C-alpha positions in Angstrom: 145.2 -75.9 -67.5 143.9 -75.3 -64.1 145.2 -77.3 -61.3 142.8 -78.4 -58.7 143.8 -78.9 -55.1 143.1 -82.1 -53.3 139.8 -82.0 -51.4 139.6 -83.5 -48.0 136.7 -83.8 -45.6 136.7 -84.5 -42.0 134.0 -86.4 -40.2 133.7 -86.4 -36.5 134.0 -89.8 -34.9 132.9 -90.6 -31.4 134.8 -93.4 -29.9 133.4 -95.3 -27.0 134.5 -94.1 -23.7 135.4 -90.6 -24.8 133.3 -87.7 -23.6 133.1 -84.7 -25.7 131.2 -82.7 -23.1 128.3 -82.1 -25.4 125.5 -84.5 -25.3 123.9 -84.6 -28.6 120.5 -86.0 -28.8 119.8 -87.3 -32.1 116.2 -87.4 -33.0 115.2 -90.1 -35.2 112.2 -89.6 -37.3 109.6 -92.2 -36.7 109.2 -94.3 -39.8 105.7 -94.9 -40.8 104.8 -98.3 -42.0 104.1 -98.4 -45.7 101.3 -100.8 -45.0 99.5 -98.2 -42.8 99.8 -95.6 -45.5 98.4 -98.0 -48.1 95.5 -98.9 -45.8 94.8 -95.2 -45.1 94.9 -94.4 -48.8 92.6 -97.4 -49.6 90.1 -96.3 -46.9 90.0 -92.8 -48.3 88.9 -94.1 -51.7 87.0 -97.3 -50.7 84.7 -95.9 -48.0 83.1 -93.2 -50.2 82.8 -95.7 -53.0 81.1 -98.2 -50.8 78.7 -95.5 -49.5 77.9 -94.4 -53.1 77.2 -97.9 -54.2 75.0 -98.6 -51.2 73.0 -95.5 -51.9 72.6 -96.4 -55.6 71.5 -99.9 -54.6 69.0 -98.6 -52.1 67.6 -96.2 -54.7 67.2 -99.1 -57.2 65.4 -101.1 -54.6 63.1 -98.2 -53.8 62.4 -97.7 -57.5 61.5 -101.4 -57.9 59.2 -101.2 -54.8 57.5 -98.1 -56.3 56.9 -99.9 -59.6 55.5 -103.0 -57.8 53.2 -100.9 -55.7 52.0 -98.9 -58.7 51.1 -102.1 -60.5 49.3 -103.4 -57.4 47.4 -100.1 -57.2 46.4 -100.4 -60.9 45.2 -104.0 -60.3 43.2 -103.0 -57.3 41.6 -100.2 -59.2 40.6 -102.6 -61.9 39.1 -105.0 -59.3 37.3 -102.1 -57.7 35.7 -101.1 -61.0 34.7 -104.7 -61.6 33.1 -105.0 -58.1 31.3 -101.7 -58.6 29.8 -103.0 -61.9 28.8 -106.2 -60.1 27.1 -104.3 -57.3 25.2 -102.1 -59.7 24.0 -105.2 -61.6 22.9 -106.9 -58.4 21.0 -103.8 -57.3 19.1 -103.4 -60.5 15.4 -103.1 -59.8 14.4 -105.5 -62.6 16.6 -108.3 -61.1 15.2 -107.7 -57.7 11.6 -107.9 -59.0 12.4 -111.1 -61.0 13.9 -112.8 -57.9 10.9 -111.6 -55.7 8.3 -112.9 -58.1 9.9 -116.1 -59.4 11.9 -117.4 -56.4 10.1 -115.9 -53.4 6.6 -116.1 -54.7 5.8 -112.4 -54.1 3.3 -110.4 -56.1 2.7 -106.8 -56.8 0.3 -105.1 -54.3 -3.3 -104.4 -55.3 -4.2 -100.7 -55.8 -6.4 -100.8 -52.6 -3.3 -102.0 -50.6 -1.3 -98.9 -51.3 -2.1 -95.6 -49.7 -0.4 -92.2 -49.3 0.0 -90.4 -46.0 0.6 -86.6 -46.0 2.9 -85.3 -43.4 2.8 -81.6 -42.5 5.9 -80.0 -41.1 5.7 -79.1 -37.4 6.6 -75.4 -36.7 9.5 -74.7 -34.5 8.8 -73.6 -30.9 9.9 -70.0 -30.4 13.1 -68.3 -31.5 16.4 -70.1 -31.4 17.8 -67.7 -28.8 15.2 -68.8 -26.2 16.8 -72.2 -26.0 20.1 -70.7 -24.8 20.9 -71.6 -21.2 21.3 -68.8 -18.7 25.0 -67.8 -18.3 26.5 -68.8 -15.0 27.5 -66.3 -12.3 31.2 -66.8 -13.2 30.6 -66.0 -16.8 28.6 -62.9 -16.0 31.4 -61.6 -13.7 34.0 -62.4 -16.3 31.9 -60.6 -19.0 31.6 -57.6 -16.7 35.3 -57.4 -16.1 36.1 -57.8 -19.8 33.6 -55.1 -20.8 31.0 -57.3 -22.3 27.9 -55.9 -20.6 25.4 -57.9 -22.7 26.2 -61.2 -20.9 26.4 -59.5 -17.5 23.2 -57.5 -17.8 21.0 -60.4 -18.9 18.1 -60.7 -16.5 17.6 -63.9 -14.6 14.5 -65.9 -15.3 
């Protein structure tokens, strides 16, 4: 058997009014509130989740808007085709002639009331370059400095 000795520990005790000569500054660690840590942890997880959900909701709203607008475009295209058909039926020559003769009392012209006039084309006057205005003095000097002698050397009329 092994015999163990008695263990003793000594703890320093400072009594009031006694000065040890050494001032010990005991730093106490600031305790953080558990509520602050919980709020910070919640903010770390909740804020990105709220942003994500907001983006998804906005994307869904945009998708519904696109679907609504596509349906509206399709409806307007159908209405446009219907209106084009109505315009072509209203512009039909047979319909116009029927309205003119029945409702307005018009008649077709007699052959002697219709004549043909021939129009001959008028020839152009001179070449197209003759209609060009004379370059100003400033343009001629600029052309001379830039080496474009054609504009500077043109004779004055």
